[in-house]
KEKE-3310 file (N, C-alpha, C; in steps of 0.2 Angstrom, whole numbers, plus 5000, padded with zeros to 4 digits):
npx = (5116:5125:5119:5128:5141:5147:5158:5167:5156:5147:5138:5125:5118:5106:5103:5110:5115:5108:5096:5086:5093:5107:5109:5106:5117:5128:5127:5127:5140:5147:5147:5156:5153:5157:5153:5144:5140:5126:5123:5116:5122:5139:5147:5140:5140:5154:5156:5149:5156:5169:5165:5163:5177:5183:5177:5184:5180:5177:5184:5173:5164:5159:5146:5140:5124:5109:5094:5082:5082:5080:5090:5102:5100:5102:5115:5121:5119:5126:5139:5141:5140:5152:5161:5164:5160:5152:5136:5129:5119:5106:5100:5086:5083:5083:5073:5058:5048:5037:5030:5023:5018:5031:5039:5050:5064:5063:5050:5043:5033:5041:5042:5037:5047:5059:5056:5050:5052:5066:5072:5066:5072:5086:5087:5084:5094:5105:5104:5113:5124:5120:5116:5128:5132:5133:5122:5109:5101:5088:5081:5067:5063:5048:5032:5019:5010:5006:4993:4984:4985:4982:4982:4983:4983:4981:4985:4999:5007:5001:4994:4980:4976:4984:4992:5000:5004:5000:5007:5018:5012:5007:5019:5025:5016:5018:5031:5029:5021:5031:5040:5033:5031:5043:5049:5042:5046:5059:5059:5066:5079:5095:5092:5083:5069:5062:5050:5052:5045:5050:5043:5035:5044:5052:5059:5071:5065:5052:5041:5049:5059:5052:5047:5034:5019:5008:5013:5022:5014:5008:5019:5022:5013:5016:5028:5024:5021:5030:5045:5062:5073:5085:5082:5077:5083:5083:5074:5076:5089:5088:5080:5088:5098:5095:5096:5085:5077:5082:5079:5066:5055:5047:5039:5031:5038:5036:5042:5052:5046:5038:5024:5007:5001:4989:4974:4974:4987:4990:4986:4989:4987:4987:5000:5007:5003:5008:5021:5023:5020:5031:5042:5040:5041:5054:5062:5070:5071:5065:5076:5080:5092)
npy = (5077:5088:5099:5107:5107:5112:5112:5111:5111:5119:5134:5143:5159:5170:5188:5192:5203:5211:5211:5196:5188:5191:5188:5174:5170:5173:5165:5152:5153:5153:5141:5134:5134:5137:5151:5157:5171:5180:5195:5212:5224:5229:5235:5232:5219:5216:5220:5211:5199:5203:5203:5189:5185:5192:5185:5173:5164:5154:5159:5169:5168:5180:5185:5196:5203:5209:5203:5207:5206:5194:5190:5193:5185:5173:5174:5175:5162:5155:5159:5154:5140:5139:5139:5126:5118:5107:5111:5112:5118:5128:5144:5153:5168:5182:5196:5207:5221:5232:5249:5255:5250:5243:5240:5229:5231:5220:5217:5212:5212:5220:5215:5201:5197:5197:5190:5178:5173:5174:5166:5154:5152:5152:5141:5130:5131:5129:5115:5105:5107:5105:5092:5086:5086:5075:5075:5087:5103:5113:5129:5138:5154:5159:5167:5169:5177:5172:5167:5176:5178:5182:5174:5178:5171:5178:5190:5193:5203:5212:5223:5227:5227:5233:5233:5235:5222:5214:5208:5203:5194:5185:5181:5174:5164:5158:5153:5143:5134:5132:5125:5113:5107:5106:5097:5086:5082:5080:5069:5055:5058:5065:5077:5089:5100:5113:5125:5139:5149:5162:5168:5182:5196:5211:5220:5228:5225:5229:5238:5244:5255:5264:5280:5285:5290:5282:5270:5271:5271:5258:5251:5254:5246:5234:5232:5229:5216:5209:5198:5201:5207:5200:5187:5182:5173:5161:5150:5148:5144:5132:5125:5122:5114:5106:5089:5082:5084:5077:5070:5075:5083:5095:5102:5114:5125:5133:5144:5135:5122:5108:5111:5111:5119:5131:5127:5134:5134:5121:5117:5107:5106:5119:5123:5115:5122:5135:5132:5128:5141:5148:5142:5146:5160:5162:5156:5145:5128:5113:5099:5083:5073)
npz = (5012:5022:5035:5041:5036:5022:5014:4999:4991:4978:4976:4970:4971:4968:4967:4979:4986:4996:5010:5011:5002:5004:5017:5016:5007:5015:5026:5020:5015:5027:5031:5023:5010:4992:4985:4971:4965:4959:4953:4951:4954:4953:4964:4976:4975:4976:4989:4997:4993:4999:5013:5014:5012:5023:5033:5032:5023:5008:4993:4983:4968:4956:4946:4935:4932:4925:4929:4925:4912:4899:4891:4898:4909:4903:4898:4910:4915:4906:4908:4921:4918:4910:4919:4922:4933:4945:4951:4967:4975:4971:4973:4969:4972:4968:4968:4965:4967:4960:4961:4951:4935:4924:4909:4902:4890:4882:4881:4892:4908:4921:4935:4934:4925:4932:4944:4940:4926:4923:4934:4929:4916:4919:4928:4920:4911:4919:4922:4917:4925:4938:4937:4937:4950:4965:4973:4972:4975:4972:4976:4976:4979:4986:4991:5003:4997:4986:4987:4984:4971:4954:4939:4924:4908:4897:4899:4904:4905:4913:4908:4907:4921:4934:4950:4965:4971:4961:4949:4957:4967:4957:4951:4962:4964:4952:4954:4963:4955:4945:4952:4956:4944:4938:4948:4945:4932:4935:4943:4951:4948:4953:4958:4968:4970:4978:4984:4994:5007:5016:5027:5034:5029:5032:5020:5009:4997:4993:5001:5011:5008:5001:4996:4994:5001:5004:5004:5014:5025:5024:5025:5038:5045:5041:5047:5060:5061:5054:5053:5058:5046:5047:5050:5039:5030:5036:5033:5020:5020:5027:5019:5009:5014:5025:5032:5034:5023:5012:4997:4997:4987:4976:4985:4995:5006:5022:5034:5038:5038:5030:5020:5016:5002:4997:4988:4975:4972:4969:4956:4944:4931:4927:4930:4921:4909:4911:4911:4897:4891:4897:4892:4878:4880:4885:4877:4881:4883:4890:4892:4893:4902)
capx = (5120:5126:5117:5133:5147:5146:5165:5168:5150:5146:5131:5123:5113:5104:5100:5114:5118:5104:5091:5086:5098:5113:5109:5107:5124:5133:5126:5130:5148:5150:5147:5161:5152:5160:5148:5143:5135:5123:5120:5116:5127:5146:5150:5137:5142:5160:5156:5147:5162:5173:5163:5165:5184:5184:5175:5188:5176:5180:5184:5167:5164:5154:5143:5136:5119:5103:5090:5076:5083:5082:5097:5107:5099:5105:5122:5124:5119:5132:5145:5142:5142:5158:5166:5165:5159:5146:5132:5126:5114:5104:5095:5083:5081:5082:5065:5057:5041:5036:5023:5020:5020:5036:5040:5057:5065:5061:5043:5040:5032:5048:5042:5037:5053:5064:5054:5048:5055:5073:5074:5064:5077:5092:5087:5084:5100:5110:5103:5118:5129:5116:5116:5135:5133:5130:5115:5109:5095:5085:5077:5064:5060:5042:5029:5012:5006:5003:4986:4979:4987:4977:4987:4979:4987:4980:4988:5004:5011:4997:4992:4973:4975:4990:4992:5007:5005:4997:5012:5022:5009:5007:5026:5026:5012:5022:5037:5027:5019:5037:5043:5030:5031:5050:5050:5039:5051:5066:5058:5071:5086:5099:5090:5077:5067:5057:5048:5052:5042:5053:5039:5034:5050:5052:5066:5070:5062:5047:5038:5053:5062:5049:5045:5027:5016:5003:5017:5025:5008:5007:5025:5022:5009:5020:5033:5022:5020:5036:5051:5067:5077:5091:5080:5074:5087:5084:5070:5079:5095:5086:5077:5094:5103:5092:5096:5078:5074:5085:5074:5060:5054:5040:5035:5030:5040:5035:5044:5056:5041:5034:5017:5002:4999:4981:4972:4976:4994:4990:4983:4995:4986:4989:5007:5009:5001:5013:5028:5023:5021:5037:5047:5039:5043:5061:5066:5074:5067:5067:5080:5082:5099)
capy = (5084:5090:5105:5111:5107:5113:5112:5107:5112:5125:5136:5149:5163:5176:5193:5191:5209:5214:5207:5189:5185:5192:5183:5167:5169:5173:5159:5146:5154:5152:5133:5132:5133:5141:5155:5160:5177:5183:5201:5217:5229:5227:5237:5229:5212:5216:5221:5204:5195:5205:5200:5182:5184:5194:5179:5167:5160:5152:5165:5169:5170:5185:5185:5202:5202:5212:5198:5209:5204:5187:5190:5194:5179:5167:5175:5173:5155:5152:5160:5149:5133:5139:5138:5119:5116:5105:5115:5108:5121:5134:5148:5158:5173:5188:5198:5214:5224:5239:5252:5257:5245:5244:5235:5228:5232:5213:5216:5208:5216:5219:5210:5194:5195:5196:5185:5171:5171:5174:5159:5148:5151:5151:5135:5125:5131:5126:5108:5101:5108:5102:5085:5084:5085:5069:5077:5094:5106:5120:5132:5144:5158:5162:5171:5167:5181:5168:5165:5181:5179:5181:5173:5178:5170:5183:5197:5192:5209:5216:5229:5229:5229:5233:5235:5234:5215:5210:5204:5200:5188:5180:5178:5169:5158:5155:5150:5136:5130:5129:5120:5107:5104:5104:5091:5080:5081:5078:5063:5049:5060:5067:5084:5090:5107:5115:5132:5141:5155:5163:5171:5189:5199:5218:5221:5234:5222:5233:5244:5247:5260:5268:5287:5286:5291:5277:5264:5271:5268:5251:5248:5254:5241:5228:5231:5227:5209:5205:5196:5205:5205:5196:5181:5180:5168:5154:5145:5146:5139:5126:5121:5121:5110:5101:5082:5078:5086:5073:5066:5078:5087:5098:5104:5121:5125:5139:5144:5129:5116:5106:5114:5110:5126:5132:5123:5138:5132:5114:5115:5105:5108:5126:5123:5113:5127:5140:5129:5129:5148:5150:5140:5150:5166:5163:5152:5140:5122:5107:5094:5077:5071)
capz = (5013:5029:5036:5044:5032:5014:5011:4993:4988:4975:4978:4966:4974:4964:4972:4985:4989:5002:5013:5012:4998:5007:5023:5013:5004:5020:5030:5016:5015:5034:5032:5019:5002:4987:4982:4964:4966:4953:4955:4946:4956:4955:4970:4981:4975:4979:4996:4999:4992:5004:5019:5014:5013:5030:5038:5031:5018:5001:4988:4979:4961:4955:4939:4935:4927:4926:4928:4922:4904:4898:4888:4904:4913:4899:4898:4917:4916:4901:4912:4926:4915:4907:4925:4922:4940:4948:4956:4972:4977:4967:4976:4965:4977:4966:4968:4964:4968:4957:4963:4944:4929:4920:4904:4900:4883:4879:4881:4898:4914:4925:4941:4931:4922:4937:4949:4937:4920:4924:4937:4925:4911:4922:4931:4915:4907:4923:4924:4916:4931:4944:4936:4939:4958:4967:4975:4971:4977:4969:4981:4973:4985:4985:4996:5004:4993:4980:4988:4982:4964:4948:4934:4918:4903:4891:4901:4909:4906:4917:4904:4909:4928:4938:4956:4968:4972:4956:4946:4962:4969:4951:4950:4967:4962:4946:4957:4965:4949:4942:4957:4956:4937:4938:4952:4941:4927:4938:4947:4950:4947:4959:4959:4971:4970:4983:4985:5001:5009:5022:5032:5032:5031:5030:5017:5004:4991:4991:5004:5016:5006:4996:4999:4993:5008:5005:5005:5020:5029:5023:5028:5046:5048:5039:5052:5067:5061:5051:5056:5057:5040:5049:5051:5033:5027:5040:5030:5014:5021:5030:5013:5004:5018:5030:5030:5034:5016:5007:4993:4997:4981:4974:4991:4998:5013:5025:5041:5039:5038:5024:5022:5010:5000:4996:4982:4970:4970:4967:4950:4940:4924:4926:4930:4914:4904:4912:4909:4890:4890:4899:4887:4873:4882:4887:4872:4884:4883:4894:4889:4897:4903)
cpx = (5120:5123:5122:5139:5146:5153:5165:5161:5150:5139:5130:5118:5112:5101:5104:5116:5114:5099:5092:5092:5105:5114:5110:5114:5129:5133:5128:5138:5151:5150:5152:5159:5156:5154:5149:5138:5133:5120:5120:5121:5134:5148:5147:5139:5149:5161:5154:5153:5168:5171:5164:5172:5186:5183:5179:5185:5180:5179:5178:5169:5158:5152:5138:5131:5113:5097:5083:5076:5084:5088:5102:5106:5102:5112:5125:5124:5125:5138:5146:5143:5149:5164:5168:5165:5152:5142:5128:5119:5112:5099:5092:5080:5079:5074:5064:5049:5041:5029:5020:5023:5026:5038:5048:5058:5064:5054:5039:5039:5038:5047:5042:5044:5059:5062:5052:5052:5062:5075:5072:5070:5084:5093:5088:5091:5106:5109:5109:5123:5126:5117:5123:5136:5130:5123:5115:5102:5094:5080:5074:5061:5053:5039:5022:5008:5003:4996:4981:4981:4981:4982:4983:4984:4986:4983:4994:5009:5007:4995:4985:4972:4981:4989:4998:5008:5002:5002:5017:5019:5008:5014:5027:5022:5015:5028:5035:5025:5026:5040:5040:5031:5039:5052:5047:5043:5057:5065:5063:5078:5089:5097:5084:5075:5061:5056:5048:5049:5045:5050:5039:5040:5050:5059:5065:5068:5057:5045:5043:5056:5059:5046:5038:5023:5011:5007:5021:5020:5008:5013:5025:5018:5012:5025:5031:5022:5026:5041:5056:5071:5082:5089:5077:5077:5086:5080:5073:5085:5093:5083:5083:5099:5101:5093:5089:5074:5077:5079:5067:5060:5047:5036:5036:5032:5040:5038:5048:5051:5038:5027:5013:5000:4991:4980:4974:4983:4995:4987:4988:4993:4988:4996:5010:5008:5006:5019:5028:5024:5028:5043:5047:5042:5050:5065:5071:5069:5070:5071:5082:5089:5101)
cpy = (5086:5097:5110:5112:5107:5114:5108:5108:5119:5128:5143:5152:5169:5181:5193:5197:5213:5209:5200:5186:5186:5188:5176:5166:5169:5167:5153:5147:5152:5145:5130:5132:5138:5145:5157:5165:5180:5189:5206:5222:5227:5229:5233:5222:5211:5217:5215:5200:5197:5203:5193:5181:5186:5189:5173:5162:5158:5158:5164:5170:5175:5185:5191:5202:5205:5207:5200:5208:5197:5186:5190:5187:5173:5168:5173:5165:5152:5153:5155:5142:5133:5138:5130:5116:5112:5110:5111:5111:5127:5138:5153:5163:5179:5190:5205:5215:5231:5242:5254:5251:5248:5239:5235:5229:5225:5212:5213:5213:5214:5214:5203:5192:5193:5190:5178:5169:5170:5167:5153:5147:5149:5143:5129:5125:5128:5119:5104:5101:5105:5095:5082:5083:5078:5069:5084:5096:5112:5123:5138:5148:5161:5166:5168:5172:5178:5167:5170:5183:5178:5180:5172:5177:5174:5190:5196:5198:5214:5223:5232:5231:5228:5236:5232:5226:5211:5205:5200:5194:5183:5177:5173:5163:5154:5151:5143:5132:5127:5124:5113:5103:5102:5098:5085:5078:5078:5072:5057:5051:5062:5074:5085:5098:5108:5123:5134:5148:5157:5166:5179:5193:5206:5219:5227:5231:5227:5239:5248:5254:5265:5275:5288:5286:5285:5270:5264:5269:5261:5247:5248:5248:5234:5226:5228:5219:5205:5203:5201:5202:5200:5189:5178:5174:5161:5149:5143:5142:5132:5121:5119:5115:5105:5094:5079:5080:5082:5069:5070:5083:5089:5101:5112:5121:5132:5139:5137:5123:5115:5108:5113:5117:5125:5129:5127:5136:5125:5112:5113:5106:5115:5127:5120:5118:5133:5138:5130:5136:5150:5148:5144:5157:5167:5160:5147:5134:5117:5102:5089:5076:5067)
cpz = (5020:5030:5039:5040:5025:5011:5005:4989:4984:4975:4974:4970:4970:4969:4979:4989:4994:5004:5013:5008:5001:5013:5021:5011:5010:5024:5026:5016:5022:5035:5027:5012:4998:4984:4975:4965:4960:4955:4950:4947:4957:4961:4976:4981:4978:4986:5000:4999:4998:5011:5020:5016:5021:5035:5037:5027:5012:4997:4983:4972:4960:4947:4939:4930:4929:4924:4926:4914:4904:4895:4893:4908:4909:4899:4905:4918:4911:4905:4917:4923:4912:4913:4926:4929:4941:4952:4961:4975:4973:4971:4972:4970:4974:4965:4967:4965:4965:4959:4956:4939:4925:4916:4903:4892:4879:4879:4887:4904:4918:4931:4939:4928:4927:4942:4946:4931:4920:4928:4933:4920:4914:4925:4925:4911:4912:4925:4923:4922:4937:4943:4938:4946:4960:4969:4974:4973:4974:4974:4977:4978:4982:4990:4997:5000:4987:4981:4986:4974:4959:4942:4928:4912:4897:4893:4906:4909:4910:4914:4906:4916:4931:4945:4959:4969:4967:4953:4951:4965:4963:4950:4955:4966:4956:4949:4960:4960:4946:4946:4956:4949:4936:4942:4948:4936:4929:4942:4946:4948:4954:4961:4962:4970:4974:4983:4992:5002:5016:5028:5030:5034:5028:5027:5012:4997:4989:4995:5008:5014:5002:4999:4998:5000:5009:5007:5011:5026:5029:5026:5035:5049:5047:5045:5059:5067:5058:5055:5054:5051:5041:5049:5044:5029:5030:5036:5023:5015:5023:5024:5009:5008:5022:5028:5030:5027:5011:5004:4993:4991:4979:4979:4992:5005:5016:5032:5043:5041:5031:5025:5015:5008:4998:4989:4975:4967:4968:4961:4945:4933:4922:4926:4924:4909:4905:4910:4901:4888:4892:4894:4880:4874:4882:4881:4875:4886:4888:4890:4894:4897:4897)
residu = (MET:SER:ALA:GLU:ASP:LEU:ARG:GLY:LYS:ASN:VAL:VAL:VAL:THR:GLY:PRO:THR:SER:GLY:ILE:GLY:LYS:GLY:THR:ALA:LEU:ALA:LEU:ALA:ALA:ARG:GLY:ALA:LYS:LEU:ILE:LEU:VAL:ALA:ARG:ASN:PRO:ASP:LYS:SER:ALA:ALA:VAL:ALA:GLN:GLN:VAL:ARG:ASN:ALA:GLY:GLY:VAL:GLU:PRO:ILE:THR:VAL:ILE:ALA:ASP:LEU:SER:LEU:LEU:SER:GLU:ALA:ASN:ARG:ALA:ALA:ASP:GLU:ILE:LEU:ALA:LEU:ASP:LEU:ALA:ILE:HIS:ILE:LEU:VAL:ASN:ASN:ALA:GLY:LEU:VAL:ASN:ARG:LYS:ARG:ARG:MET:THR:PRO:GLU:GLY:LEU:GLU:GLU:THR:MET:ALA:VAL:ASN:TYR:PHE:ALA:PRO:PHE:ALA:MET:THR:LEU:LYS:LEU:LEU:PRO:ALA:LEU:ARG:ARG:ALA:GLU:ARG:ALA:ARG:ILE:VAL:ASN:VAL:THR:SER:ASN:SER:TYR:ALA:ILE:ALA:ARG:LEU:ASP:PHE:ASP:ASP:LEU:THR:PHE:GLU:ARG:ARG:TYR:TRP:LEU:LEU:GLY:PRO:TYR:SER:ALA:SER:LYS:LEU:GLY:ASN:ILE:TYR:PHE:THR:ARG:GLU:LEU:ALA:ARG:ARG:LEU:GLU:GLY:THR:ASN:ILE:THR:VAL:ASN:ALA:ALA:HIS:PRO:GLY:LEU:ILE:PHE:THR:ASN:LEU:GLY:LEU:GLY:ASN:ASN:ALA:HIS:VAL:ALA:LYS:LYS:LEU:ILE:GLY:GLY:VAL:TRP:ARG:LEU:PHE:ALA:LYS:ASP:GLU:SER:GLU:GLY:HIS:VAL:CYS:ILE:VAL:TRP:THR:ALA:THR:ALA:PRO:GLU:LEU:GLU:GLY:VAL:THR:GLY:GLN:TYR:ILE:ALA:ASP:SER:LYS:VAL:THR:THR:PRO:LYS:PRO:ILE:ALA:ARG:ARG:ASP:ASP:VAL:ALA:ARG:ARG:LEU:TRP:ASP:VAL:SER:GLU:SER:THR:THR:GLY:VAL:ARG:TRP:GLU:THR:ALA)
# end
């Protein structure tokens, strides 16, 4: 896969209307990719599509879906499959941080639903389209906050203990576990999957636009060390396109380098257990080609 020329390639990006996701989508479109944008807000999605057109890019396709709901994630995947296209790159970027615990109508904690369970379900459902490509890559956007995660299988809704980064860090650890287990199952196929940590980025995902005084204070400190939001897509695009990653799978990539994650993220027995729980939770199961 050429890092510069993505003409003729179909690319799915979730959460493409702001921040890292928007930067990723526009960067891939600039290289000639045909984008399939999975977004919640129709107006913001239309604005991104217009930016692609204004820059002379290939006409994008938009799928509107609220990824906090598994029913919507499944419908979005079905709509993409109905396009009857090979998918060359899938970027699972959509993300959320909530100051207060919120439950979805389907009984999931909202951050876990958006950040972990939705990409699990969508990826498994989209595997037939990914298998149609000569070579395909899946990029799961994670965060180095995985290192502080506590993944309690008896409380994945965080009813007993909730704090700002509790479900967020757990979801990002889950993204790495999912990446490793999916890579194991896809070994020897045309599909690779890697988890990308883009670096400390200050975006509207969490602290940046929150009016709460304490979060403003944290946000001020964050800004001192964070990269500019405009840089956030670089690692993700590199993971999705770099020729040197051809055939590389199941890896944790930070700041555009393959990196060994901390031991907590290398517990493959836990990854397999989470996979089983995820199949049960989402109702979407692994199917071989």
